[in-house]
N, C-alpha and C positions, 0 to 999 in steps of 0.2 A: 582574394575572391574579389570578382568583378562586381559592385555595390551598385555597376548600372545593371544588371540580372530583375526581371519581371520579378518585385514583392513574390509573388504567386508561387514561384519557384526556388526564392530563396528559401521560404515560410517551408514549402515542400521537402527541401533537404534540412534541416533542421531539426524537423519531424522524424525523419527517417533514422536520424544521428543519437538524440539527444529523447525523443520522446514517440516510439514509433505505433502509429494511434491504432493499429492494427490492433496490433498485439495488447496494449494498452486497453485499448477500448475492450476489447473483449474480458479480458480480468477486472475492470472497473466493472462492465456490463455485469459481471455474473456477482461480482462484491455488491451491486445494489439492487440485485434484485434478492440474494440473497438473505440480505439485512431488513427488507421489506414483507419475505414471505416466510422468512423465519418469525418473525414478528406475529403475521396474520396469524402461522399455527400455530402459539400459543395462548389465544384468547380470541372471545368470538365477538369484544366489541370493536370498533374503529373500523375503517374507511372499506367500505371495500372494493376490492382489488381490481384497480382498470389499468388499461395501458398506459393509459395518461399517470400516473402513480408511480408506477415504474420508470416510465422515459424521465418524468419529471428528479426522482430518485437517480436515475443516471446523470442528468446533467448536472445535480449538485456535486455528486463523486466525483465525476471525470474533471470537474472544474476544479474539483481543492486537491487534487491529484496533481495538476496541471498548473496550480500556484506554486506545490511546492518543490518541481523541475522549476520555476522560474524563478523561486525563494534562489534555492541553490545557487543558479546564475550568477544571483548577485551575490549569497556568499563568497560563493569561490572565485569570484571573478579579477581577483589578484594573485590567486594558487594558480590560478589555467593562464593568466598570462603569463607568468614566471616556468612555469613548466611546462602548460598543454596548450600548447600552440595553435597546436591541431587543431582544437573543437570551436565548436559555431561561431563564440561568440569574441574571442581572442583575434580570430585570424579573421573578422570581421565581417561574419555571414550575413550575423541579426544584431542587433546596436541593444545596449541594455534596457537604451530609451524607447524602442521597440514592446519588449520585453514587459516592459512598465506598463506599457497600450491596451498590451495584453492581458496582462492582470488585471486591470481595471475595468476591459470591457467583460474578461472569466466573469468576476466579482459585482457588475453590472448584469448579466445575463443570471446569474446566480439568486440575486434580487429578486429579479422579474418572475423567473419560475414559480420561487417559495411565497411570494404574494399573491401570484393568481391561484395557488392550486389550495393555500391554507395559511393566511399572514400569519397566524400563530406559529408556521412553520421558519417565523424569523428567530426565533428565541434561538432553540440550536443550533438556527443558522449562524446566528452571531455570536453562542460560546464556542463554535469550531472556529468560527472565523477568528474573537478575540485568540482564542489556543495557535492558532496557524499566525499574529502577527508577533506573538511573545515567542514562538521559536523564532521566528524573523529576524527576535534583537536576541535572539542566547540567551532570554532573562534574564536580560543583562545581568550575566554572569559565566561570561566571554571564557574570560581563562581560566575561571575555576572547572568550566564544563568541557573546555578542550583539556586538562590536567588529568581529568577523570570520565575516562572515556566508555565505563560503563554506565555511570549517569547524564552523560549523555545519551545515550542509546537508549537507555528507558524515557527520558524525561522525552525526547521526538518519537518514539511509538507510540504514546499517549494519543497522539493527532489518531490512529486509527481505529481505537472505540469512539473518538467522537465523532470523527466521520460517519459510522458506523452507527451509531446513536440515532444520528443529524436522519441517516437513512431510512434508518425504521422508523422515523416519527412521522412520516410519508405515512404512516399506515396506522397508528395509534393513537397520535391526534384526532380528537380533542378530549381523547382520556389520556389517563397517566400511561405511562412504559409499562407492559407487563413487568413485572421483581424477573422473571428469568431471563430478561432478556441479557440480565447482567452475564449468562456462560457464555452467550454468542460472542460481547468485547468480548468477553476473554481472549475466547476467539481468536478475532482478529487483532489484540495488543500482540497476542503471543507469535500468530504469525507473521502480524509486520515483522517481529525480531529474529523471526526464520529467514524470515527473503535479504533483510539486512545485510545479516551476518553470512547468509550463503552471494552475497555479490558481492564481498569486500574480501574473499577464501581468495590467495593467489597461488602460485606455482612462484619460484624465489625470480624464475627469469620472467614473470608475467608485471613485475614488482615496477612500481613506477616513484622517482622523486620527488616528493612535494602531493604524495596519494596516500592518507592514512587510511592504509587497509587493517582487517583486525589479525588478518598472519599475520603483518609486520607489526602490528603496535603489540599482540599478544604472545607472539608464535605462534607457528600452526598448529600443536598440540592443542592448548590452549584453547586456540581461535573453531579449531573442531572440532572440542568437546563444548563449547558454548554452544554451537549449532545444533550440537546435538541436542544439546540438554534444550536448547529452545522449542527446537522442533517436537520432544517427546510431551513436555508443555499444551502446547499447540493441540497434541494428539491426547491426550486426557482430556483437556479443553472443548477438544470435538465431541469425543466420546459423550461427557456429560450434557453436551449440549442438545444433543442427538437426541440422547435416552428421555430428556423432556419432553421432545413431537412426536415420538415414533420409537418401532426398533433400533437401538445403535447399533446390530449387527453390519451393515453398509459401513458407519463410520469405524467401528473396530476391524472390521477387513482392509479398509483403505490404509488405516493408521499401522496394522498388522504386516502391511506393502511397503509402505513406504519406510517405517524401522528399516527391515529387511534391505533395502538398497540404499540405504542412508547409511545403515552400517558399513555396510560392503565398500559403498565408497568413501568414508574416510578412512577406516585398513588401507584402500588403498593407497591413497592422501599419502599420509601418514610414512608408507612405502617409501613409494617413489612417488615425491611432491609434482607430479607432470601437468602439463596444462589441462589435459583432457578432464583427468579425474579432480580439479580446480573448477573449470568452469564448469563441472556436473554437480559442485554445489548450487551455484545458480540455476541450475534446470530446475532441478529436484528442488528447489523452492520455489519455485513457479509451478512446477506440476502439483504438490504438497499443496500450493496455495488453491488452482481452480479445484482441486478434488473435496478437499475442508468444503467451501462453498455450493456445491454440487450437492454435495450430502447435505450441508444443512437450508440451503435453499431450492435448488430444485427438488428433490424429492418429496420434501415437505408439499412445496406447490403443488406437485402432480397429483400426489395421495392424496392432497385435501381438498381439491378443487375438479380433477380429471376423474371420471369414473365409468 
């Protein structure tokens, strides 16, 4: 890669390959809106919802997901150099030093937005940031976590409800968080697991040396079953969360639809593990994520504030 290319051009290529701004931005925006509006639907106390509230929550959430991507680049740098030289960092498109600078800028922007909206937001922000930093160090138990994939998965997915908690705090501070918010946090946790497993189920020809996928670690039947179980847990959590803010029929319809689609794809994948059925796990995971947060975020927002 020619390092003489303009910096902006190099960053544009990087985002296209590793963190697509449009696709990720849409999903993160829906996540942030859902966290804020769901909290608002649970109670009458808290800040009035404004565009500023949503924008600030989005910046905070977007920053955390960007930081997770950057942390992965550092964590996987040696393996990428050895097995995946085609990726932006090992091929020299973007350096780890440039990513470190981006991380510092991201944290500074998050801190500034939190302080500007409400200095109390620094408390849940620092809690989430602290957990993120522990994740970056793999909780000082690298070898043990690597030898226990399920513990690794669960420990890392706990960042999802923490980010959701931080986003929701934009609405309920300076009051206490509503107790029923736990239902939304459960949806965030299980939906994160659905997405994480779904993007790491591959057909035999898609497997790469040095890449730890769940289909390679657990075998296709177990990985497929784990994904289905996570989806079922996410759906049950979503229905329970929806029932707390209004009729749960929309969540039930969405859950049944995705359960049928997921079951069909799982059967097809186990019968003939081709690329199409393998890739559909990630596609269905993304669509479920969008649908769940739309049901829990957009619908309550419309029903409570649009007459």
